[in-house]
C-alpha positions in Angstrom: 108.6 113.8 87.2 108.4 111.0 89.8 108.7 111.5 93.5 110.2 108.7 95.5 106.9 106.8 96.1 106.0 106.7 92.4 109.3 105.4 90.9 108.9 102.4 88.7 110.3 99.3 90.5 109.8 96.4 88.2 108.7 95.1 84.8 105.1 95.1 85.9 105.0 98.8 86.9 102.4 99.7 84.3 100.0 97.1 85.7 100.2 98.3 89.3 97.1 99.8 91.0 97.5 103.4 92.0 94.3 103.7 94.1 93.7 102.4 97.6 90.4 100.6 96.6 92.1 98.5 93.9 92.5 94.8 94.6 96.1 93.7 95.1 98.0 93.8 91.9 99.3 90.3 92.5 95.6 89.2 92.4 94.8 91.1 89.2 98.1 90.5 87.4 99.8 87.4 88.8 103.5 87.1 88.0 105.3 84.3 86.3 108.8 85.4 87.3 110.7 82.5 88.6 108.1 80.0 87.3 108.6 77.3 84.7 106.8 77.7 81.4 103.3 76.2 81.5 100.1 76.0 83.5 100.0 77.3 87.1 97.6 78.0 89.9 97.2 81.7 90.5 98.7 81.7 94.0 98.0 85.2 95.2 94.2 84.9 95.3 93.8 81.8 97.4 92.5 78.6 95.8 90.1 79.3 93.0 89.5 77.9 89.5 91.8 80.6 88.1 95.0 79.7 86.5 97.8 81.4 84.5 100.0 80.3 81.6 103.6 81.3 81.8 106.2 81.5 79.1 109.7 83.0 79.5 109.0 84.4 83.0 105.9 86.3 81.7 102.2 85.8 82.2 100.8 85.1 78.7 97.3 84.1 79.7 94.8 84.2 82.6 91.7 82.1 82.6 89.4 79.9 84.8 88.6 76.2 84.7 85.1 75.4 83.6 82.9 73.0 85.4 83.1 69.3 84.3 79.9 68.5 82.3 80.3 64.7 82.6 80.8 64.7 86.4 78.6 67.7 87.0 81.1 69.4 89.4 83.6 72.2 89.4 87.1 71.8 88.0 90.3 73.3 89.4 93.9 73.7 88.2 95.9 70.6 89.1 99.1 69.1 87.6 99.0 71.3 84.6 95.4 71.0 83.6 91.8 71.6 84.7 90.7 68.6 86.8 87.2 67.9 88.3 87.0 67.7 92.0 86.4 63.9 92.1 89.9 63.4 90.4 91.6 65.7 93.0 93.0 64.0 96.1 90.9 64.5 99.2 93.7 66.4 100.9 94.0 69.0 98.0 93.0 72.4 99.5 90.0 70.7 101.2 88.0 70.5 98.0 89.3 67.2 96.5 86.9 64.3 96.7 89.2 61.4 95.6 89.8 59.2 98.6 93.3 57.8 99.3 93.8 54.1 98.7 96.5 53.7 101.3 95.7 50.6 103.4 93.1 49.4 100.9 93.1 46.3 98.8 93.0 46.7 95.0 89.4 47.0 93.8 86.5 49.3 93.2 85.0 51.4 96.0 81.9 53.6 96.3 82.5 57.4 96.8 81.4 58.3 100.3 79.7 61.6 99.1 78.4 60.9 95.6 75.4 59.1 94.2 75.9 55.8 92.7 76.8 57.1 89.2 80.6 56.7 89.8 83.2 54.9 91.9 86.9 55.0 92.5 89.4 52.3 91.7 92.4 51.4 93.9 95.4 49.8 92.3 98.7 49.6 94.1 97.8 52.5 96.5 96.8 54.7 93.6 93.2 55.9 93.3 91.4 57.0 90.1 87.8 58.0 89.6 85.5 56.1 87.2 82.2 57.3 85.9 79.5 54.6 85.3 78.1 54.4 81.7 74.7 55.9 81.1 71.7 53.9 82.6 74.0 52.0 85.0 74.8 52.5 88.7 77.6 51.3 90.9 76.5 48.1 92.6 77.8 48.3 96.1 78.0 44.5 96.5 79.3 43.4 93.2 81.5 46.5 93.0 80.8 47.1 89.3 78.5 49.4 87.2 75.4 47.6 85.9 71.8 48.2 84.9 69.5 47.8 87.9 72.5 47.5 90.3 71.9 47.8 94.0 73.6 50.8 95.5 73.5 51.8 99.2 73.4 55.6 99.5 73.7 57.3 102.8 71.9 60.5 103.8 75.3 62.1 104.1 76.0 61.2 100.5 72.6 62.7 99.4 73.0 65.8 101.4 76.5 66.5 100.1 75.3 65.9 96.6 72.4 68.3 97.0 75.0 70.9 97.7 77.5 69.8 95.0 74.9 69.4 92.2 72.5 72.1 93.2 69.7 69.6 93.7 68.7 71.1 97.1 68.2 74.5 95.3 65.9 72.9 92.6 64.0 71.0 95.2 63.6 74.0 97.6 66.3 73.6 100.2 67.7 70.9 102.4 64.4 70.0 104.3 63.0 66.6 104.9 60.6 67.2 102.0 63.6 67.9 99.8 65.2 64.7 101.0 62.0 62.7 100.1 61.9 64.4 96.6 65.6 63.6 96.2 65.0 59.9 97.1 62.2 59.7 94.6 64.3 61.4 91.9 67.1 58.9 92.2 64.9 55.9 92.9 66.1 55.2 96.5 64.0 52.9 98.6 63.6 53.0 102.4 
């Protein structure tokens, strides 16, 4: 039978790891006890794209958010759905890229760390990301997306995007030569 250490203690006993090299059970089998029905971040593993779906206090599904193909970045669980990082507030686990609009006038603003293919819109202190239509860029002066628009892009923006979009890897790292190739690729001028 069971000795004192092996007695079942909860409804998830069959899912518990019995060996010392197993990851924590909470990481492998997150619990929905005391959670409302619906979509939740898996809290026991730190912040990752993993989420769980709860129903009746039970975990009914575990999955991960896919990358966002339109924005070309990772997505994470947020407010009940998978959300790309440019729609996550900048204070969200240190990975969100959507700046706050507190203290800003209503209008369109360039992302500080993204090429000119998108902007964020401030309306009554709320910010929302906007992707420019194909073949347009966010014009930094006119503050709209248009063909042939003039966008000022900083080296910080380009460097962050080499990391975010994997461009640095395709161009051979983050060297000056890579920066020059990146400038040529996006049509930047000195």
